[in-house]
N, C-alpha and C positions, 0 to 999 in steps of 0.2 A: 531797852532791855532785851536780851537775847531770848530766843525761843527755848522752851524747856526741852531737855533731852529725855523724851518719853521712853525710848528704848532702854536707856541707861537706868531710868527710874524703875522700869518694869523688871529689869534684871536685879537691881538692888532690892526691890520689894520681895522678890522671890527668894533671894538669899536670906534676907531678914526673917521671912516667914518660915522657911525650912531650917534655918540655923546652920546651913552648910553650903559651901561652894559646890561640892560634888553633887549634893542632892538637887541644888538649883540647876546644875548642868544637865543632870538626867531629866529633870522636869521640862526644861526648855530645849532639850535635845541639841545641846551645844557643848563643845569642849570646855573643860574646867578653865583652861587658859583664857578662853574668850570671856567667860563669866568674870574671872578675876580682872581682866583688862577693862571690861566695861565699868565695873565698880570703881577701879582706879581712875579712869577717865572722868567719871562723875565727881569723884572727890576732888580731882584737880580743877575741874570746871567750877565747883562750888567753893573751893578753897578751905574745905573742912575735912576732918577725918570722920567717916561715917561708920566704919566697921573696924574694931580693934581685933587684930589677928595674932594668934600664936600658932605654933606648929600643931597643937592638938585641938584648939577650939577658937571660936570667935564670939564676939559680943558687940552689940551696938553701942556706939558712943552716945552721949547725950544728944548731940546734933542729929545722929543717925536715928535715934528713937523718935525725935520730934518729926523728922522727915517721913519716917515710915508711918507714924500715926496720922499725919495730915494727908499723905498721898495714897494710902492703901485704898480708901473708899473711892477716890476718883479713878484710880487705875482699874478697879473692879467695874465701875460704871462704863469705862471705855471698853473693857473686855466684853461686857454684856451688849453694848451697842454694836460692836464688831460682830458678835455672834448673831444678833438679830439681822444685820445686813447680809451676812453670809446665808442665813436661813431664807431670807427674802429672795435672794438670787437663785436658790436651789429648790424652792417650793412654789407651787402655783397659788399664789395669794397676792393681794394688794390691788391697787387701782389700775385700770387699763382703759385708755381713751382711744376710741375707734372712730374714724371718719369714713363715711360711705356716701355715694351719690343719692339724690332724692329718690331715684327709682327703687332703692333698697329700703325705703321707709315703711314698707308694708309687705304683706305676703310672705313668701318663703324665706327671705333673709331674716325677717323678724322671728319666724319660727325657729330658724337656726340659732339666732342669738338667745332666744328664750330657752331652748334646750341646753345651750352651752352654759347659761347662767345657772340653771338647775343642776347641771352636772358638776360645775365648779363653783360652789357657793362662796368660797373664800376669795374669788376674784370679783372685784367691784367694777362692772362694765359701765362706762360712760359713752354712749353712742351719739355721735354728732352727724346728723343727716344734712348734707349740703352739697350743692354742685360747685361751690367755690374750690379753687385749687389751694388748699390750706398749706401754710408753712408749718412743717412738723415741729420746728424748734419754737417758733413764736406762739403757736397754738397749744403746745404741750401735748399734741396728739402722738400716740405711740405707734399706730399703724393706720394707714389709709388705703382704701380700695379705689383704684383708678383704672379708667378705660383709655385705650390708645397707646401709641408709642411714647416712651419716656426718654428724655435726654438729660435728666438731672443726675449728674455723677455723684452728688453728695448723699444720695439715698441708696439703701439696699433694696433690690427689686426681687420679688419672688413671683414668677409667672404662674397664674392660677388656671388660665385657659383662654378661650376666645369666645367672643359674643358676636352676634350679627344683628343688623337691623332688618326688620321684616315688614312686609306690606300688609296693612290692615284697613278695614272699613266697617261701617256699621251695616247690619242686615237691612235697615231701612233705606240707606243710600243705595245699596246694591239691588234692592227691589225696584227702585225707580230707574236705575241705569243698568244697562247690560254689563254683567260681570266680565272684566277683561280676561281673555284666554291667552293672549300673547303680550310680550313686553311693549311692542309698538302701540298696542291699543290703549296704553296708559295715557297717551297724548290726547285721547278723546274724553278724558275724565277730569273732574275737578280734583285737585290734590291739595292737601294741607301741608304747607311747607315749613321747614325749620329755618329760622332767622328771618329778618325783615326783607322779604323779596316777593316778587310776583311770579318768578319762574326759577327753575333749578334743573340741574342735570343729575339724574340718579344713575349711579353705577351699580349694576346688579350682576349677580353671579349664580350660575347653576352648574355645580361641579366645576369643570375646568372652562366652561363656556362663560363669556362675559358679554354684557350688553350695556349700552349707554342710551338713555332716553331723556329728552327734554320735556318737562312737565310744567304746568301752570296751575295757579290757584288764587282764589280771592282772599284766602285766610292764611296767615303765617304767624309764628310765635317764636320767641327766642329761647324756649325751653321745651323739652320733649313731653313733659307732663301736660302742658297746655295743648300741644299739637295732638296728643292722644285724646284729650277731652274733646277737642273739635271733631276728631274722627268719630268718637262715640256719638256725638250729637248729629251725625249725618252730613257733615260738610265736605266729605270727600275721602279719598284714599291717602293714607299717610305711611311714610317709611320711618319707623321708630325702632329704637333698641328693643330687643326682645323682652327685657324685664318690664318695660312700660306696657306691653300688650298682655301680660299674663292674666291680670285681673279681668280685663274685658273679654278675653278669650274664654276664661273659666265661667263667667256669668252670662255669656252670650251676647253682650253688648258690642262685641267686635268679632269679626271672622277674618281668616287669612285670605289674602288675595294673591294669586299666583304663588301658592305655597312652596313650589319647587325653586323659586327665586328668592334671593336675599342679598344683602350687601356683602362685600368682602369681609373676611374675618377681622374682628377688632380685638386686639389683645387686652386681657384683664390682668392687672397686677395688684399685689399687696406690697406697699412700700413702707419702710421703716428706717430708722437712723442707725441703730446699734449694729456694728459688725462683730464686736467682741462683748462678752459678758451680757448676752441677751437674757433678760429676766425670764424665769421659768413661766410666768404668767403669759408673756408674749409668745414664747415658744409653744405653749399649750394652745393658744388661740390660733397661731399660724398653722399648726399641725391639723387642728380641727377644720380650719377654713380650706386647707389644701385637699383634704379628703372628703369634703362635703359634696354630695351629689345633688345637683340642682339644675334648673332650666335657664338660669341666668347666663351661665357660660358652659362651654363644652370643653372637657379636658382633651389635651392633645397627646399624641404618642411622645414618649421620652425624647426621641430624636428631633421632633418638631419644636418642643418647648425648651430644650437646652440652649443656653446662650453662652 
């Protein structure tokens, strides 16, 4: 069975409803000749006469009346569905799934999401906090915040700014050990390392000056949240992304070490799939995220962030 000619049915229903080819043409903003041709093609396809025409008036045949009565409700439902989709694409409402790293599961990002939710109550936010590199298609995630350089050509990338890793330690540790005043002095300290290792090379930067130092430590972990917790408990100096240190620096359980030094800049991006027809809810979230002032990343001059 062939697919129904929905466009032809729509034109026929408008003619039948208005009782005139010219009135239907005005309603649909099409030439009268196009309206007449569409109805003729539908009749040819169905093999029945739908509209009886004279030079002065027209009327529905019995078959035309049956077709109009049975299809009008369905066509109206399709029109309403189309209108709802159009509205959804142009208004900030509906479900939005956001993925962010574990470091964003507390503190200022949660404050941002909370304010966004209150400001846009018709957007239903589903926040997924994970360090996994989620597949946007399989997971159904609309937008993900990611750190580092990206090479996935299948996603759209919006650069938000840059973040850095900072040196931190607990006041208790620094009370027992002399606080380092230069980068080379880090070799004399216990360091909490990222990944399963006993030693590591830290590449640090102060302005345009760079330094490399080999450090050692008895404790390491494969995620920065645990590395930070070990630093809080006094096991040594850690080099962690700035977001992980915010809570400890705020409550005094961590302090900066060599505060003029940090890692090189690490780019922060928002990634999403749609290049065309981006839903208004996603546009609204991206706009708010881009303009958000925070300590997690630093905005760059336009010339530095353009790609």
